[in-house]
C-alpha positions as CSV (number, residue, x, y, z in Angstrom):
1,M,-34.8,45.6,-90.6
2,V,-37.4,48.7,-90.6
3,R,-35.9,50.3,-93.7
4,K,-36.0,46.5,-95.7
5,T,-39.4,46.4,-94.7
6,A,-40.3,49.6,-96.2
7,R,-38.8,49.0,-99.4
8,W,-40.5,45.6,-99.6
9,N,-43.7,47.2,-99.0
10,W,-42.9,49.7,-101.6
11,R,-42.1,47.6,-104.1
12,H,-45.1,45.5,-103.3
13,R,-47.7,48.1,-102.8
14,K,-50.6,46.6,-104.5
15,L,-49.9,43.6,-102.1
16,S,-49.2,45.5,-98.8
17,A,-51.8,47.5,-99.5
18,T,-54.3,44.2,-99.7
19,M,-52.8,43.0,-96.7
20,A,-53.6,45.9,-94.6
21,I,-57.5,46.2,-95.8
22,A,-57.5,42.3,-95.2
23,F,-56.5,42.8,-91.6
24,V,-58.6,46.0,-90.5
25,F,-61.5,43.9,-91.8
26,L,-60.7,40.7,-90.1
27,M,-60.2,43.1,-87.0
28,L,-63.6,44.7,-87.5
29,N,-65.2,41.3,-87.5
30,L,-63.4,39.8,-84.7
31,I,-64.8,43.1,-82.8
32,A,-68.2,42.5,-84.2
33,Y,-68.3,39.1,-83.1
34,M,-67.2,39.9,-79.7
35,H,-69.3,42.7,-79.2
36,A,-72.5,40.3,-80.7
37,H,-72.0,37.7,-78.2
38,A,-71.1,40.0,-75.1
39,M,-74.5,42.2,-75.9
40,T,-76.9,38.9,-76.5
41,H,-75.5,36.7,-73.4
42,F,-75.6,37.8,-70.3
43,S,-72.7,36.9,-67.9
44,D,-72.6,35.0,-64.6
45,N,-70.3,37.7,-62.7
46,G,-68.4,40.7,-63.0
47,T,-69.1,44.4,-62.9
48,R,-71.3,45.7,-65.8
49,T,-69.4,48.0,-68.3
50,A,-70.4,51.9,-68.0
51,N,-72.5,53.2,-70.3
52,P,-70.6,54.6,-73.2
53,E,-71.2,58.6,-72.8
54,Q,-69.5,57.8,-69.0
55,L,-66.1,55.6,-70.7
56,T,-62.9,57.5,-70.9
57,F,-60.9,57.1,-74.1
58,W,-59.1,54.4,-72.9
59,Q,-62.2,52.8,-71.5
60,K,-63.6,52.9,-74.9
61,T,-60.6,51.4,-76.2
62,I,-60.9,48.2,-73.8
63,V,-64.5,48.0,-74.4
64,L,-64.1,47.0,-78.3
65,T,-63.3,43.9,-77.2
66,G,-66.9,43.5,-76.1
67,V,-69.1,44.6,-73.2
68,N,-69.8,42.8,-69.5
69,I,-73.7,42.7,-68.8
70,P,-74.1,40.5,-65.9
71,R,-77.4,38.7,-65.5
72,P,-79.9,41.0,-64.3
73,I,-81.0,40.5,-60.8
74,N,-84.5,41.5,-59.3
75,R,-82.9,43.5,-56.2
76,C,-86.5,44.5,-54.9
77,T,-90.0,43.0,-54.5
78,L,-93.4,44.1,-53.8
79,D,-92.5,43.8,-50.2
80,D,-90.9,46.9,-50.5
81,F,-94.0,48.5,-51.9
82,G,-96.4,46.9,-49.7
83,M,-98.5,45.6,-52.0
84,P,-99.6,41.7,-51.9
85,F,-98.7,39.8,-54.8
86,E,-98.6,36.2,-56.0
87,V,-95.2,34.5,-57.8
88,H,-96.2,32.3,-60.9
89,Q,-94.1,30.1,-62.8
90,F,-94.8,28.9,-66.7
91,S,-93.4,28.1,-69.6
92,T,-92.7,29.9,-73.1
93,G,-93.0,26.1,-74.8
94,R,-89.5,26.6,-76.3
95,D,-86.9,25.2,-73.1
96,F,-87.5,28.3,-71.3
97,S,-89.6,29.4,-68.0
98,L,-90.6,32.9,-66.7
99,E,-91.4,33.9,-63.7
100,G,-93.8,36.6,-62.9
101,W,-95.6,38.8,-59.9
102,F,-99.0,39.2,-60.0
103,I,-100.6,41.9,-58.0
104,P,-104.3,41.8,-57.4
105,C,-105.9,44.7,-57.7
106,G,-108.0,44.6,-54.2
107,K,-111.3,45.6,-55.9
108,S,-114.4,43.7,-56.9
109,Q,-113.9,45.1,-60.4
110,P,-110.9,46.0,-61.6
111,G,-110.4,47.8,-64.8
112,G,-108.5,45.3,-66.3
113,I,-105.2,43.4,-66.1
114,I,-102.1,45.2,-67.3
115,N,-99.1,42.8,-68.4
116,L,-95.5,45.0,-67.7
117,F,-92.4,44.0,-69.8
118,H,-88.9,45.4,-69.0
119,G,-86.0,46.8,-71.3
120,Y,-82.8,45.6,-72.4
121,S,-80.7,44.0,-69.6
122,G,-83.3,44.6,-67.1
123,C,-85.9,42.7,-65.2
124,K,-89.3,43.0,-63.9
125,A,-88.2,45.0,-61.0
126,D,-87.5,47.9,-63.3
127,V,-91.4,48.7,-63.6
128,L,-92.1,48.1,-60.1
129,R,-92.8,51.9,-59.9
130,E,-95.4,51.7,-63.1
131,A,-97.1,48.8,-61.4
132,A,-97.6,50.5,-58.5
133,G,-99.5,53.2,-60.5
134,F,-101.5,51.1,-62.1
135,H,-102.2,49.1,-59.1
136,E,-104.0,52.7,-57.1
137,I,-105.8,53.5,-60.2
138,G,-107.6,50.3,-60.2
139,Y,-105.6,47.8,-62.4
140,A,-104.3,44.3,-61.7
141,T,-100.9,43.9,-63.0
142,F,-98.5,41.3,-64.0
143,L,-94.6,41.6,-64.3
144,V,-92.9,39.3,-66.3
145,D,-88.9,38.6,-66.5
146,F,-88.0,37.8,-70.2
147,R,-85.6,34.8,-70.7
148,G,-82.2,35.5,-69.3
149,S,-83.5,37.8,-66.7
150,G,-84.3,37.6,-63.3
151,G,-86.4,34.6,-61.8
152,S,-86.9,33.5,-65.7
153,S,-84.3,30.3,-67.2
154,G,-81.8,30.8,-69.3
155,N,-78.8,33.7,-70.0
156,P,-79.6,34.8,-73.7
157,T,-81.3,38.3,-74.8
158,T,-82.5,38.6,-78.2
159,L,-83.3,42.4,-78.3
160,G,-87.1,41.8,-78.3
161,I,-87.1,38.8,-81.4
162,R,-87.5,35.9,-79.2
163,E,-89.1,37.9,-76.5
164,A,-92.0,38.2,-78.2
165,D,-92.4,34.5,-78.0
166,D,-92.2,35.4,-73.9
167,V,-95.2,37.8,-74.5
168,L,-97.3,35.4,-76.3
169,A,-97.0,33.4,-73.4
170,L,-97.6,35.5,-70.8
171,L,-100.8,36.8,-72.6
172,N,-102.0,32.8,-72.9
173,F,-101.3,32.3,-69.2
174,V,-103.1,35.2,-68.3
175,R,-106.2,34.9,-70.2
176,A,-106.5,31.3,-69.2
177,R,-106.1,32.2,-65.2
178,W,-108.2,35.5,-65.7
179,P,-110.7,35.2,-69.0
180,N,-112.9,38.1,-68.0
181,L,-110.2,40.6,-67.8
182,P,-109.5,43.1,-70.2
183,V,-105.8,42.6,-71.1
184,T,-103.1,45.9,-71.8
185,L,-99.7,45.2,-72.5
186,F,-96.8,47.7,-71.4
187,G,-93.7,47.9,-72.8
188,Q,-90.2,49.7,-72.3
189,S,-88.1,50.2,-75.0
190,M,-86.9,46.5,-76.0
191,G,-90.1,45.1,-73.8
192,S,-91.9,47.7,-77.0
193,A,-90.3,45.9,-79.6
194,A,-91.3,42.7,-78.2
195,V,-95.1,43.5,-77.7
196,L,-95.0,44.8,-81.6
197,R,-93.0,41.8,-83.0
198,A,-95.7,39.2,-80.8
199,V,-98.6,41.8,-82.1
200,A,-97.2,41.4,-86.0
201,E,-95.8,37.9,-85.8
202,Y,-98.5,35.9,-83.9
203,H,-101.7,38.3,-84.5
204,I,-102.4,38.7,-80.6
205,H,-105.3,40.7,-80.1
206,P,-104.8,42.7,-76.5
207,E,-107.2,45.4,-75.7
208,C,-104.3,48.1,-75.7
209,L,-101.0,49.0,-75.9
210,I,-98.5,51.2,-73.8
211,L,-95.3,51.6,-75.9
212,G,-92.6,53.3,-73.8
213,C,-89.7,54.3,-76.0
214,P,-89.9,51.5,-78.3
215,F,-86.5,51.6,-81.3
216,D,-87.8,51.4,-84.8
217,C,-84.8,49.4,-86.2
218,L,-82.4,47.1,-84.7
219,L,-79.7,48.0,-86.9
220,A,-80.2,51.9,-86.1
221,T,-80.3,51.5,-82.2
222,V,-76.9,49.5,-82.6
223,G,-75.4,52.1,-84.6
224,N,-76.6,54.7,-81.9
225,W,-74.4,52.7,-79.4
226,F,-71.3,52.9,-81.3
227,R,-72.1,57.2,-82.1
228,S,-72.5,57.4,-78.7
229,M,-68.9,56.4,-78.2
230,N,-68.1,59.0,-80.8
231,L,-67.0,56.0,-83.2
232,P,-68.4,55.4,-87.1
233,A,-71.5,53.3,-86.8
234,F,-70.5,51.9,-90.4
235,P,-69.4,49.3,-91.0
236,I,-69.4,47.8,-87.3
237,S,-72.8,47.9,-86.7
238,Q,-73.5,45.9,-89.9
239,L,-70.9,43.4,-89.1
240,L,-72.2,43.0,-85.6
241,V,-75.5,42.7,-86.6
242,F,-74.6,40.4,-89.4
243,W,-72.8,38.0,-86.2
244,G,-75.5,38.3,-84.1
245,R,-77.6,36.6,-87.0
246,I,-75.2,33.8,-86.9
247,Q,-74.6,32.9,-83.2
248,N,-78.0,33.3,-82.3
249,G,-80.3,31.8,-85.6
250,F,-82.2,35.0,-86.1
251,N,-81.9,37.3,-88.6
252,A,-81.9,40.6,-86.9
253,F,-81.4,42.8,-89.8
254,D,-85.5,41.9,-90.0
255,H,-86.3,43.3,-86.3
256,V,-88.1,46.5,-87.4
257,P,-90.7,47.3,-84.6
258,S,-91.7,50.5,-86.9
259,Q,-93.0,47.9,-89.3
260,Y,-94.5,45.8,-87.2
261,A,-96.8,49.0,-85.8
262,R,-98.4,48.8,-89.1
263,Q,-100.2,45.3,-87.9
264,V,-101.8,46.8,-84.4
265,Q,-105.3,47.1,-84.4
266,C,-105.9,48.5,-81.0
267,P,-105.6,51.6,-79.0
268,V,-102.1,52.5,-78.7
269,L,-100.5,54.9,-76.1
270,M,-96.9,55.5,-76.4
271,L,-94.4,57.9,-74.7
272,H,-90.7,58.6,-75.5
273,G,-88.4,61.2,-74.5
274,E,-86.1,63.7,-76.2
275,L,-83.0,62.6,-74.4
276,D,-83.3,59.5,-75.5
277,T,-79.7,58.7,-77.3
278,R,-80.5,54.7,-77.9
279,A,-84.3,55.3,-79.8
280,T,-83.6,58.7,-80.5
281,R,-86.6,60.9,-81.3
282,T,-86.8,60.5,-85.0
283,Q,-86.9,56.6,-84.4
284,A,-89.8,57.4,-82.3
285,D,-91.5,59.4,-84.7
286,N,-90.9,57.2,-87.6
287,T,-92.8,54.1,-85.6
288,F,-95.5,56.6,-84.8
289,E,-96.2,57.3,-88.5
290,K,-96.6,53.6,-89.0
291,L,-99.0,53.6,-86.4
292,L,-100.9,56.3,-87.5
293,L,-101.1,54.8,-91.0
294,R,-101.9,51.1,-90.0
295,N,-105.4,51.3,-91.2
296,N,-104.5,52.4,-94.8
């Protein structure tokens, strides 16, 4: 049987090669499709897939069928930090309700209010330490769960694209409730990308931005994820972004925070770490250069 198959393949070399290429292309698309859905929809249960750097060879093989990221939960609150806070619910205006924690300054005249936005697959509890630091130096703070996380509704995540709507919703809510306070937007990773997109798409005008580890381009960041597993980024990252676009109805190829940065008109403090493998130093430099060029 094996010999017959080998002889048939030899006699039909072109057809066999075409079928093999088609099979590989189909499998790559299947892998990309499953990854795109897993990375943009939090699951209801299960154990979170470990970071790629921590996976064994066989675990990496299994992960090719898609990661598991349970819906992020706020496992600690400001009670753990001994600070008074208020819980607020408000709407994005597009079928999502968001939950936020407001921490009053405790002074008669706070320096302003800082809105804090967490990173991918995180929640507002992830920025509690930063909020506590701002609180100590005289600022009111407002921490929010993006859609799909913590106390907010839904289970999708769009890696900063539609989260820009959440940034806008919080900014409008804060300015309506505390109109006399200067507003700073603080983002971590995906939160920084969402902040930059909100500035570019909705022309918002906060008094200041603090950007922690923003990625410069979604496609490049997806490629970094595969490289961290010692897998080639091309063409699987392009296919993943393509299927993410089909599944979620947005053009993820155009999600380029470094280009959004050119629309920023307020002062910016940008933070980055040399060991970040998702948003590399080169990507950070690219975004920073666009910030320097914004007025040219």
